[in-house]
C-alpha positions in Angstrom: 140.9 52.8 79.1 140.0 53.8 75.6 137.6 56.7 75.2 135.9 54.7 72.5 133.1 52.3 73.2 134.5 49.9 70.6 138.1 50.1 69.4 137.5 47.8 66.5 137.4 49.5 63.1 134.1 49.2 61.2 133.8 47.1 58.1 133.6 49.2 54.9 133.0 48.6 51.3 136.1 49.1 49.2 135.2 47.7 45.8 136.5 50.9 44.4 138.2 53.9 46.0 138.6 57.0 43.7 141.7 59.1 44.3 141.1 62.9 43.9 143.7 65.7 43.9 143.4 67.6 47.1 144.7 70.8 45.5 141.6 71.1 43.2 138.5 72.7 44.7 136.6 71.8 41.5 137.5 68.1 41.7 136.8 67.9 45.4 133.3 69.3 44.7 132.8 66.6 42.0 134.0 63.9 44.4 131.6 64.9 47.1 128.7 64.3 44.7 129.7 60.7 43.7 127.7 57.7 44.9 130.6 55.3 45.3 132.3 53.2 48.0 135.0 55.7 48.8 137.1 58.7 47.8 140.7 59.4 48.7 141.5 63.1 48.9 145.1 63.2 48.0 147.9 65.3 49.6 150.7 63.2 48.2 151.6 62.5 44.6 148.8 64.6 43.1 149.9 67.7 44.9 153.0 69.7 44.2 155.3 70.4 47.2 154.6 74.1 47.1 150.8 73.5 47.0 150.6 71.0 49.9 149.8 73.6 52.7 147.0 75.2 50.6 145.7 71.7 49.7 145.3 70.8 53.4 143.1 73.9 53.8 141.1 73.1 50.7 140.4 69.5 51.9 139.4 70.7 55.4 137.1 73.3 53.9 135.6 70.8 51.5 135.0 68.1 54.1 133.2 70.5 56.4 131.3 72.5 53.8 130.1 69.9 51.2 127.5 67.2 51.3 129.5 64.0 50.9 127.8 61.1 49.2 130.6 58.5 49.1 130.3 55.9 51.8 133.9 56.6 53.0 135.9 59.8 52.9 139.7 59.4 53.4 142.8 61.5 53.1 146.1 60.3 51.7 148.9 61.8 53.7 152.6 62.0 52.7 155.0 59.4 54.0 156.8 59.7 57.3 160.2 60.4 55.6 158.9 63.7 54.3 158.6 67.1 56.1 154.8 67.1 55.4 153.5 64.0 57.1 153.0 65.3 60.7 151.4 68.5 59.6 149.1 66.6 57.2 147.8 64.6 60.1 147.5 67.5 62.6 145.9 69.9 60.1 143.4 67.5 58.7 142.4 65.8 61.9 142.2 69.1 63.8 140.2 70.8 61.0 137.9 68.0 60.0 138.4 65.0 62.3 134.7 64.2 62.9 134.1 63.9 59.2 137.3 61.8 58.5 136.9 58.0 58.1 140.5 57.0 57.5 144.0 58.3 56.8 145.9 56.6 54.0 149.6 56.5 54.7 151.8 56.7 51.6 154.9 54.5 51.2 154.6 52.6 54.4 157.9 50.7 54.8 157.8 49.4 58.3 155.5 48.8 61.3 157.2 51.9 62.9 155.9 54.1 60.1 152.3 53.0 60.9 152.8 53.4 64.6 153.9 57.0 64.2 150.5 57.7 62.6 148.7 55.5 65.2 150.2 57.3 68.2 149.7 60.8 66.7 146.0 60.0 66.1 145.8 58.8 69.7 147.0 62.1 71.0 144.9 64.2 68.6 141.7 62.3 69.3 142.2 62.7 73.0 143.0 66.4 72.7 140.1 67.1 70.4 137.6 64.9 72.2 136.7 62.9 69.0 134.1 60.2 69.6 134.6 58.3 66.3 137.9 56.5 65.9 139.9 57.3 62.7 141.2 54.3 60.8 144.5 53.8 59.0 145.1 52.4 55.5 148.6 51.9 54.1 150.0 52.0 50.7 152.7 49.3 50.1 154.6 50.8 47.2 158.2 49.8 47.4 160.3 46.7 47.9 161.1 47.4 51.5 157.4 47.7 52.4 156.6 44.5 50.6 159.4 42.7 52.4 157.9 43.9 55.7 154.2 43.6 54.8 153.4 40.9 57.3 154.8 43.0 60.2 153.0 46.1 58.9 149.6 44.2 58.6 149.8 43.1 62.2 151.1 46.3 63.9 148.0 48.4 64.6 144.4 47.8 65.5 143.5 51.0 63.6 144.6 49.4 60.3 141.7 48.6 57.9 143.4 47.9 54.6 146.7 47.7 52.7 146.8 48.9 49.2 149.3 47.7 46.6 150.7 50.8 45.0 152.2 49.4 41.8 153.4 52.7 40.4 156.1 53.5 42.9 156.6 49.8 43.5 157.5 49.1 39.9 160.0 52.0 40.1 161.4 50.6 43.4 161.9 47.2 41.8 163.4 48.7 38.6 160.7 47.3 36.4 160.3 48.4 32.7 156.7 49.4 32.2 154.9 51.9 30.0 151.8 52.4 32.2 151.1 52.1 35.9 149.3 48.9 36.7 149.7 47.5 33.2 151.1 44.1 32.3 153.8 43.4 29.8 154.0 41.3 26.6 157.5 40.4 27.6 156.1 38.6 30.7 152.9 36.7 29.6 151.8 35.6 33.1 150.3 38.1 35.6 153.2 40.4 36.3 151.7 41.4 39.6 150.8 38.0 40.9 153.5 37.7 43.6 153.1 41.1 45.3 149.3 40.8 45.1 149.4 37.3 46.5 151.8 38.3 49.3 149.9 41.4 50.3 146.6 39.6 50.2 147.8 36.8 52.5 149.1 39.3 55.0 145.8 41.2 55.0 143.6 38.2 55.3 145.7 36.8 58.2 145.1 40.0 60.1 141.5 40.9 59.2 142.4 43.7 56.7 141.0 44.5 53.3 143.6 43.8 50.5 143.2 46.5 47.8 144.7 46.6 44.3 146.3 49.7 43.0 145.2 51.8 40.1 145.4 51.3 36.4 146.8 54.5 34.9 145.5 54.3 31.3 141.8 55.0 32.2 140.8 54.8 28.5 141.7 51.1 28.3 138.6 49.7 30.0 139.1 46.1 28.8 142.5 46.0 30.4 141.2 47.5 33.6 138.5 44.8 33.7 141.2 42.0 33.3 143.3 43.5 36.1 140.2 43.8 38.4 139.3 40.1 37.7 142.9 38.9 38.4 142.9 40.8 41.7 139.5 39.5 42.7 140.3 35.9 42.0 143.3 36.2 44.5 141.0 37.4 47.2 141.5 41.2 47.0 138.5 43.3 48.1 138.7 46.1 45.6 140.8 48.4 43.4 141.8 52.1 43.4 140.7 54.3 40.6 142.1 57.5 39.2 139.1 58.5 37.0 135.4 58.3 37.7 134.9 56.2 34.5 136.8 53.4 36.2 134.5 53.2 39.3 131.6 51.2 37.7 133.9 48.6 36.3 135.7 47.9 39.5 132.5 47.9 41.6 130.9 45.4 39.2 133.9 43.0 39.3 134.1 43.1 43.1 130.4 42.6 43.6 128.9 39.1 43.6 126.1 38.4 41.1 122.5 38.1 42.4 122.5 34.5 41.1 125.6 33.6 43.0 124.1 35.2 46.2 120.9 33.2 45.8 122.8 29.9 45.3 125.0 30.6 48.3 122.0 31.3 50.5 120.3 28.1 49.4 123.4 26.1 50.0 123.9 27.6 53.5 120.3 27.0 54.5 120.5 23.4 53.3 123.7 22.7 55.1 122.4 24.1 58.3 119.5 21.8 58.1 121.8 18.9 57.4 124.0 19.7 60.4 121.0 19.6 62.6 120.3 16.2 61.3 123.8 15.0 61.9 125.1 15.2 58.3 128.5 16.6 57.5 128.3 16.9 53.7 125.3 17.1 51.4 124.3 17.3 47.7 122.6 20.6 46.7 121.6 20.7 43.0 124.4 18.3 42.1 127.1 20.2 44.1 128.7 18.8 47.2 128.4 21.2 50.1 130.5 20.8 53.2 132.2 23.0 55.8 135.0 24.0 53.5 132.7 25.0 50.6 130.5 26.8 53.0 133.4 29.0 54.1 133.8 30.1 50.5 130.1 30.9 50.2 130.1 32.7 53.5 132.8 35.1 52.2 130.5 35.8 49.3 127.5 36.3 51.6 129.5 38.7 53.8 130.2 40.9 50.8 126.6 40.7 49.7 125.4 41.8 53.2 127.9 44.7 53.2 126.6 45.8 49.8 123.0 45.3 50.9 122.1 42.6 48.3 
């Protein structure tokens, strides 16, 4: 029997998750003071190989010693094909497990990759007597991972989200781009439509949050806005950021407006009254409302409740 009263992972806001280098005590301090949905303390790409051991210690010290304001605090660990992954997990969980919300596995290629992290967490949580279950998030950032995304999404009840890491993914597919997350004039449609769509379907079928990857040129706020909107229309729940200036834009795009929330609540109330009267479809302010349209509105209301609107 599980040591946890409820093995289900909690629902979390992921409108924007800010990635922060784990090797910088200064940046870790700034991240702790941010009022945002989540921060990702990075042990992977943002940390040089000869600095990874020290970065683990900095992250553990920061997690234990600072007053963290982000709603979720996560650590991105190196992928399972590296010599760093198992020590990343052991050191961070042993040092700061009670303060850790999720581990973010880089370059997940298969369900077996995820289960390695899952089983090691099982062992560590039992050994350390942790009472709060640590979740897993996975970066899908190469063609092999995208081919296996359905199996990855279904493999672990610790999984909370999959993130489309378009930087490494574009290199894996041999794409010709100037900036991570950018489109291309040579391909006028949305360059990222297929992988975003595929990942989102796999996530939604398994109750996970589909998250879009970062836009590298953080000075181009108009382009960031467009990429957030494209991801949001497809059903993605949020976007990663690499700079604090990107957070407000992403959080705004992935939040429903107060007007939309009010309309949704009015339609839901009217529809519930209609059902009680034996009606299956009704007119609310000139808009037909039925079971299908209410499912769309319920998605919006669920997000509003999570935000506290």
